[in-house]
ZAPAKE-987762 format. One record per residue (C-alpha): residue in three letters; x, y, z. Coordinates in steps of 0.02 Angstrom, whole numbers, padded with zeros to 5 digits, always signed. Each point is the difference from the previous one (the first is absolute). Layout:
N
ALAXYZ...
//
This chain:
619
MET+02160+00943+01613THR-00172-00063+00055ASN-00117-00090-00118ILE-00154+00099-00052ILE-00097-00136-00092LYS-00097-00117+00114LEU-00131-00134-00018LEU-00173+00058+00045PRO-00089-00085+00145SER-00132-00124-00054ASN-00145+00105+00065ILE+00053+00150-00107SER+00035-00104-00155ASN-00171-00083+00018GLN-00085+00169+00012ILE+00088+00055-00160ALA-00055-00161-00087ALA-00176+00025+00065GLY-00008+00166-00092GLU+00011-00095-00165VAL-00110-00149+00042ILE-00131+00079+00115GLN-00057+00164-00074ARG-00173+00005+00077PRO-00123-00118+00090ALA-00049-00078-00167SER+00180-00062-00018VAL-00019-00099+00161VAL-00161-00078-00063LYS+00083-00050-00164GLU+00152-00081+00081LEU-00096-00097+00132ILE-00132-00066-00121GLU+00138-00058-00117ASN+00083-00092+00144ALA-00166-00085+00041ILE-00020-00055-00182ASP+00176-00072-00001ALA-00044-00095+00159LYS-00132-00094-00103ALA-00147+00077+00092THR-00176-00038-00061HIS-00082+00139+00101ILE+00072+00172+00039GLN-00081+00130+00113LEU+00047+00185-00003ILE-00049+00116+00143VAL+00038+00187-00010LYS-00034+00139+00125ASP+00024+00187-00023ALA+00064-00024-00178GLY+00138-00114+00064LYS+00076+00128+00118THR-00066-00089+00155LEU-00012-00181-00058ILE+00032-00112-00150GLN-00028-00184+00034ILE+00021-00144-00123THR-00057-00174+00053ASP+00023-00155-00108ASN-00018-00189+00015GLY+00165-00037-00086THR+00144-00112+00052GLY+00054+00106+00150MET+00175+00004+00078ASN+00093-00077+00146GLU+00079+00111+00132GLU+00172+00011-00082ASP-00069+00044-00172ALA-00118+00128+00075LEU+00144+00091+00087ILE+00118-00002-00149SER-00137+00061-00117PHE+00021+00175+00074GLU+00182+00007-00055ARG+00045+00090-00161HIS+00013-00111-00154ALA-00069-00149+00093THR-00105-00102-00121SER-00050-00178-00041LYS-00026+00036-00185VAL+00176+00028-00066LYS+00145-00114+00037THR+00121+00028-00144SER+00032+00142-00124GLN-00077-00108-00137ASP-00166+00006+00093LEU-00013+00186-00040PHE-00029-00048-00182GLN-00137-00125+00040ILE-00108+00096+00124LYS-00171-00078+00020THR-00047+00074+00169MET-00074+00171+00040GLY+00143+00051+00116PHE+00183-00041-00005ARG+00103+00148+00064GLY-00020-00038+00187GLU-00022+00184+00044ALA-00184+00019+00042LEU-00011-00055+00182ALA+00165+00082+00047SER-00055+00164-00078ILE-00171-00006+00084ALA+00071-00044+00171ALA+00121+00148-00014ILE-00140+00129-00005ALA-00146-00080+00094HIS-00054-00109+00145VAL-00022-00176-00069GLU-00085-00148+00080MET+00016-00171-00084LYS-00098-00157+00043THR+00047-00154-00098LYS-00023-00188+00011GLN+00039-00149-00109GLU-00127-00136-00028ASN+00082-00136+00104ASP+00054+00111+00145GLU-00099-00003+00161LEU+00035+00183+00041GLY+00035+00151-00105ASN+00120+00146+00025LEU-00031+00181+00046ILE+00137+00125-00043GLU-00009+00187+00034MET+00119+00117-00091GLU+00030+00186+00023GLY+00128+00094-00103ASN+00081-00164-00056GLU+00021-00054+00181CYS-00086-00154+00066LYS-00096+00056+00155SER-00076-00169+00043LYS-00023-00177-00063HIS-00096-00145+00073HIS-00111-00147-00046ILE-00187+00023-00019SER-00151-00096-00059CYS-00053+00058-00173GLU-00065-00062-00167LYS+00110-00071-00137GLY+00073+00135-00111THR+00066+00174+00034SER-00076+00161+00066ILE+00102+00161-00009ALA-00065+00161+00081VAL+00090+00161-00045LYS-00039+00141+00123ASN+00049+00183+00008LEU+00081+00007-00171PHE+00143+00128-00014TYR-00006+00030+00188ASN+00189+00035-00001VAL+00003+00093-00166PRO-00114+00150+00035ALA+00044+00088-00162ARG-00062-00149-00102ARG-00158-00013+00105ASN-00037+00185-00022PHE+00015-00016-00188LEU-00136-00132-00010LYS-00156+00061-00091SER-00179+00001+00062ASP-00084-00161+00056THR-00102-00003-00161VAL+00156+00007-00108GLU+00094-00130+00101ASN-00151-00116+00004ASN-00012+00011-00189HIS+00182-00051-00016ILE-00031-00147+00117LEU-00152-00052-00099ASN+00097+00008-00163GLU+00136-00114+00070PHE-00135-00120+00061LEU-00079+00000-00175ASN+00168-00027-00086THR+00027-00158+00101ALA-00175-00070+00027LEU-00049+00021-00182ILE+00122-00125-00073HIS+00008-00122+00147ASN-00178-00060-00024ASP+00047-00170+00076ILE+00017+00086+00171ALA-00143+00064+00107PHE+00021+00178+00063THR-00085+00103+00136TYR+00030+00186+00024TYR-00058+00105+00148ASN+00029+00188+00014ASN-00041+00082+00168ASP-00103-00154+00048LYS-00103+00012-00160LEU-00001-00145-00122ILE+00060+00064-00170HIS+00026-00162-00095LYS-00033-00184+00029LEU+00064-00101-00147GLU-00018-00187-00017LYS+00105-00114-00110GLN-00070+00027-00175ASN+00042+00014-00184ILE+00084+00158-00061LYS-00157+00072-00082LYS-00101-00017+00160ARG+00143+00080+00097ILE-00001+00151-00118ILE-00189+00018+00018ASP+00009-00011+00190LEU+00134+00134+00007PHE-00063+00121-00133GLY-00188-00027-00002LYS-00131-00107-00085SER-00007+00118-00148PHE+00164-00077-00059ASN-00087-00165-00035GLU-00060+00063-00169ARG+00153+00106-00037LEU+00136-00132+00003LEU+00070-00081-00158PRO+00119-00149+00021ILE+00175+00011-00071GLU+00117-00147-00022GLU+00160-00029-00097GLU+00147-00119+00015MET+00165-00005-00092ASN+00158-00092+00051SER+00029+00037+00185ILE-00124+00145+00009LYS-00182-00023+00049ILE-00123+00145+00005SER-00171-00014+00081GLY-00129+00109+00084PHE-00132+00125-00053ILE-00015+00164-00092VAL-00151+00115+00009LYS-00116+00046-00143ALA+00044+00159-00094GLU-00157+00094+00052TYR+00056-00007+00183ALA+00166+00090-00028LYS+00040+00132+00131LYS+00101+00159+00010ASN+00121-00079+00122LYS+00107-00156+00016SER-00058-00050+00174GLU-00066-00169-00061GLN+00150-00059-00099PHE+00087-00148+00082PHE+00150-00102-00057PHE+00062-00153+00094VAL+00159-00094-00040ASN+00013-00171+00081LYS-00137+00060+00121ARG+00099+00156+00046PHE-00080+00171-00030MET+00099+00103-00125ARG-00002+00177-00069ASN+00055+00013-00181HIS-00054+00147-00109TYR+00082-00075-00154LEU-00104-00160+00004ALA-00157+00097+00048ASN+00022+00100-00160SER-00014-00161-00101ILE-00177-00025+00066ASP-00047+00184-00016ARG+00052-00007-00184ALA-00111-00151-00030TYR-00150+00107+00047GLN+00043+00139-00123GLY-00153+00051-00099LEU-00115-00082+00128ILE+00016+00123+00145PRO+00010+00191+00007GLU+00165+00088+00019LYS+00072+00016+00174THR-00100-00148+00063TYR+00073-00166+00054PRO-00064-00178+00007ALA-00002-00103+00158PHE+00087-00169+00002PHE+00052-00138+00119ILE+00139-00097-00083SER+00109-00138+00071ILE+00166-00043-00085GLU+00086-00164+00040ILE+00179-00003-00059ASP+00162-00093+00035PRO+00079+00083+00155GLU+00168-00003-00087SER-00071+00119-00133ILE-00038+00139+00125ASP+00086+00098+00137VAL-00106+00055+00148ASN+00149+00057+00105ILE-00011+00179-00065HIS-00077+00095+00145PRO-00041-00043+00181THR-00187+00016-00037LYS+00019-00138-00133THR-00132+00080-00114GLU+00124+00032-00141ILE+00049-00148-00109LYS+00124-00010-00143PHE-00033-00121-00143LEU+00128-00088-00107ASP-00102+00044-00156ASP-00143+00118+00037LYS-00031+00035-00186VAL-00063-00178-00026LEU-00113+00017+00151TYR-00063+00169-00065ALA-00049-00076-00169LEU-00080-00150+00084LEU-00106+00107+00115HIS-00054+00113-00142ALA-00051-00145-00112ALA-00092-00092+00139THR-00098+00157+00046LYS-00049+00035-00181ARG-00058-00179-00023SER-00103+00003+00161LEU-00083+00164-00047GLY-00042-00065-00173GLN-00058-00172+00053PHE-00104+00036+00153THR-00068+00171-00048LEU-00066-00052-00171ALA-00056-00172+00057ALA-00138+00077+00104GLN-00062+00100-00150LEU+00015-00119-00147ASP-00074-00172-00024PHE+00068-00077-00159ASN-00106-00156+00022THR-00162+00093-00034ASP-00055+00055-00173LYS-00119+00145+00027SER-00067-00009-00180PHE-00086-00165+00040GLU-00087+00063+00157ILE-00174+00005-00080THR-00154+00000+00110PRO-00100-00158-00041ILE-00176+00021-00070ARG-00138-00053+00118GLU-00135-00118-00059GLY-00144+00095-00085GLN+00101+00163-00011MET-00038+00105-00157ILE+00146+00065-00102ASN-00026+00179-00063THR+00081+00065-00158PRO+00118+00146+00038GLN-00070+00170-00054THR+00096+00152-00064ASN-00055+00182-00003PHE+00063+00131-00124ASP-00052+00167-00078PRO-00016-00019-00189ASN-00004+00190-00024PHE+00165+00035+00089ASN+00138+00070-00113PRO+00166+00024+00089PHE+00059+00121-00137ASP-00149+00116+00017ASN+00020+00130+00138ASN-00186+00041-00006THR-00053-00175+00048GLN+00027-00091+00161SER-00051-00169+00060GLN-00134+00001+00131GLU+00111-00107+00107GLY+00162+00080-00056ILE+00117+00107+00105ASN+00039+00180-00042ILE+00189+00002-00001LYS+00019+00180-00058SER+00142+00075+00102SER-00034+00149+00110PHE+00165+00069-00060ASP-00068+00028-00178ASP-00060+00170+00059SER+00154+00111+00006SER-00083+00111+00128ASN+00028-00137+00130TRP+00188+00030-00006ALA-00027+00181+00047ASN-00111-00054+00142MET+00131-00123+00061SER+00132+00136+00017ALA-00115+00114+00102LYS+00025-00007+00188GLY-00072+00091+00146LEU-00146+00022+00116ASP-00176+00053-00039ASN-00063+00178+00027ASN-00035-00036+00183ASN+00180-00051+00034GLN-00061-00175+00040LEU+00068-00162-00065PRO-00113-00065-00141PHE+00005-00175+00069LYS-00069-00080+00155LYS+00104+00030+00154GLU+00041-00156+00100LYS+00102-00027+00155LEU+00173-00057-00051GLY+00032-00172+00069TYR+00184-00036-00016GLY+00044-00175-00053SER-00174-00029-00072SER-00020-00080-00169ILE-00041+00161-00092ASN-00116-00022-00147ILE+00068+00043-00171TYR-00054+00177-00041SER-00033+00055-00179VAL+00133+00134-00023GLU-00065+00058-00169GLU-00177+00017+00068ASN+00060+00101+00149LEU+00116+00113-00099SER-00138+00041-00124GLN-00109+00059+00145ASN+00132+00105+00088GLN+00000+00177-00067ASN+00038+00173+00069TYR+00129-00070+00120SER+00023+00112+00152ASP+00167+00047+00076LYS-00073-00049+00168HIS+00047-00182-00033PRO+00160-00067-00080GLU-00008-00092-00163VAL+00035-00184+00023ILE+00035-00138-00125GLN+00059-00179+00020VAL+00145-00068-00102GLN+00030-00186-00027ASN-00119-00036+00144LYS+00148+00037+00111TYR+00029+00187+00015ILE-00111+00148+00040ILE+00052+00161-00086THR-00061+00166+00069LYS+00058+00181-00001THR+00046+00138+00119LYS+00026+00182-00040ASN+00174-00019-00076SER+00027-00188-00015ILE-00069-00170-00045LEU-00006-00139+00129VAL+00017-00185-00043ILE-00068-00107+00144ASN+00020-00187+00020GLN-00178-00053+00043GLU+00049-00157+00096ARG+00128+00086+00110ALA-00114+00148+00031SER-00137-00119+00056GLN+00123-00088+00116ARG+00046+00164+00084ILE-00182+00052+00022LEU-00053-00168+00071PHE+00150-00014+00115GLU-00036+00168+00082LYS-00183-00046+00021PHE+00037-00172+00073SER+00140+00059+00114ASN-00121+00131+00069SER-00134-00134+00026GLN-00113+00064-00139TYR-00091-00147-00078ASP-00152+00092-00071ASP+00030-00055-00180ILE+00009-00185+00046SER-00154-00108+00003CYS-00020-00187+00018GLN-00095-00120-00111GLN-00064-00157+00082LEU+00038-00157-00097LEU-00145-00107-00060PHE+00110-00153+00029PRO+00120+00026+00147TYR+00156-00106-00005ASN+00143-00060+00109HIS+00178+00050-00041PHE+00155-00080+00076PHE+00153+00103+00041SER+00175-00059+00041PRO+00044-00008+00185SER+00105+00159-00004HIS-00138+00094-00090THR-00132-00071+00118SER+00083+00069+00156LEU+00027+00168-00084LEU-00179+00008-00066LEU-00069-00032+00174GLU+00099+00149+00063LEU-00063+00113-00141LEU-00179-00064-00010SER-00081+00155+00074GLU+00100+00114-00116ILE-00037-00101-00156ARG-00187+00000+00034LYS+00001+00190-00017TYR+00042-00022-00185GLY-00159-00095-00041PHE+00052-00178+00039MET-00124-00105+00099ILE+00111-00138+00064GLU-00005-00117+00149TYR+00128-00126+00065GLN-00057-00182+00002LYS+00144-00115+00046GLU+00174-00055-00054GLY+00029+00137-00128SER-00179-00001-00067PHE-00092+00166-00016ASN-00181+00020-00052ILE-00019+00146-00122THR-00179+00064-00016GLY+00031+00172-00075VAL+00132+00093-00100PRO+00026+00183-00054ASN-00125+00045-00136ASN+00135+00026-00130LEU+00075-00174+00020SER-00056-00173-00054SER+00020-00142+00123GLU+00152-00064-00097ASP+00082+00172-00001ALA-00037+00019+00186GLN+00101-00157+00037ILE+00148+00068-00098VAL-00013+00170+00085LEU+00000-00080+00173GLU+00145-00117-00036ASN+00106+00139-00076LEU-00044+00115+00144LEU+00056-00128+00129TYR+00158-00040-00097GLU+00051+00183-00011ILE-00032+00033+00184ASN+00091-00161+00045GLU+00151+00049-00103ASN+00003+00176+00072ASN-00032-00052+00179GLU+00170+00061+00052ILE-00052+00179-00041ALA-00060+00087+00157ALA-00171+00069-00044PRO-00178-00016+00068LYS-00102-00143-00071HIS-00134+00114-00071TYR+00136+00096-00093LYS+00068-00158-00080VAL-00175-00058-00050ALA-00039+00173-00072LEU+00162-00004-00098SER-00038-00169-00078MET-00186+00027-00026SER+00028+00165-00091LYS+00105-00096-00124ARG-00129-00139-00019LEU-00160+00103-00012CYS+00063+00147-00103ILE-00049+00041-00179LYS+00115-00100-00113GLU+00086+00044-00162GLY-00111-00050-00144GLN-00164+00055+00079ILE-00099+00124-00105LEU-00052+00151+00103ARG-00145+00118-00025PRO+00037+00187+00007GLU-00084+00017+00171ASP+00110-00141+00065MET+00156+00087-00064LEU-00056+00166+00076GLY-00028-00089+00165ILE+00174-00075-00003VAL+00083+00166-00042GLY-00097+00094+00134GLN+00033-00128+00138LEU+00182-00021-00050PHE+00037+00186+00022SER-00093-00004+00166SER+00115-00135+00068GLN+00151+00031+00110ASN+00122-00054-00135CYS-00061+00007-00180GLU+00169-00033-00080THR+00048-00174+00060THR-00084-00163+00052PRO+00020-00070+00176TRP+00145-00101-00074GLY+00087+00154-00068LYS-00044-00023-00184LYS-00038+00151-00108ILE-00186+00037-00029LEU+00001+00149-00118HIS+00111+00091-00123LYS-00012+00186-00036ILE+00035+00068-00174GLU+00020+00189-00008VAL-00080+00090-00148GLU+00167+00087-00028SER+00086-00167-00028ILE-00135-00046-00126ASP+00028+00167-00090ASN+00186-00040-00012ILE-00040-00160-00093PHE-00083+00097-00141GLU+00127+00139-00016
//
């Protein structure tokens, strides 16, 4: 009987392994940069073309390799970092599994140039599908340069499943940030399609954060530091007022390795409780140095998951350190305990006359006599003392000419609507006509109106979102106007947001933003929509870019995505007091829309209550 179980050929087994290690072009960037760091490089250059599909090249000035080491490095589980099983419990390098180069060479064309410091000539090795096509000596600089071309050329299914260039470039940029951020002792250069994205010199960690995320972070960062036994915590958290609705700027590093850990992130989020609104998250850049024997990084091929021997101790330590930093550095800027304000008396100048303080009063004023009133007193008699006012308040309707008894204004959605005196308006509305529905606002959240046989309860925020979305998606921007800022300002965006904002600049300007690109993530903002302050405009832009970035895998036109996000940002919010004409405008435009029942996200806008069901309640 013939055997049916056979060993797979090396090229097939390497392609299978590559599926775990190399998931997309960003995985190649991560593995090669980590190899360069382990080679003790002081400068690393990354070059990417066509989102990594055509070329990914990493060049470093590290130790380099001789010809024999260069050839064997493409074999599976070939590594210089682990020699015994005990080394797995004392990992201090970025890589250790020996799978990266073998996995990359299995699914791409790879060209390696490498040279050690004392060698006269370097080595050039060309690999294709794990086969060495050529090798010879060349003249090159000390270090290693690896060019990965035509990624997934022999795995067409994997290549077809890659996302758009924008999505893949964002993943590459994130991997670059995850590595460059913590290795501030290494200079980095990053080119994408021949355009310089980042040029980072050796610098302290705070300067590295500012260079990567913008100069605005200079005033946002609060230092955090704690040490106990074999655990040392250092880095920066961000002031509470700069919390965001996403976790894109939360970074953990363990022994200079980027880590994802929702449990430990919760310890920091909890420290901000009471300081930030719900569903917002603080940014942080925290490095944890810990004994390698207390952790296990050999969990997943990506090496971003780490198990701790006692994560509860680390949780408590992070929480306490964050609370202390928030208390110490936030209050320190506001309080000065060395100054006694009661002794800050303006000195008397020579020859200055001192006047005796004077008091004024009405000797005839009697607070118990209703017939007398101080000349300077305030009449505090309540308008509700007249019982006829209550009758007036319950009257609703239009005047005899079927016109609204208040000034008609164009409804500008998202505008900061002035508080309208409901009692004043209701006392004026009489002889209400059936031509217009009755409308009232409940809890500054719902609009209640009637139809012939039912009552409608409308969520004002969701209704506004639907109205705005249909206007924006149909390129109707009539209700939007721009206010020029008296003091224009520069705002810095993260690299991923910068590239996305440049793509969407023409669309975003239609919404009232006057914004121009300066350089290296800096945008000059000279005007914002008239319903936003400059601070709110920054938040709106950052949240807009984050949402579009997160949903980039959804196939939809750019103007559609911007309309979707802007309708959420510029709509009337819950808690805004509406005038009757505003509510009538919302109701009328809502029922003129294509879909008056749900928001663009599928959430319910209105609820219908039949009169018959109300009658049943009182039977």
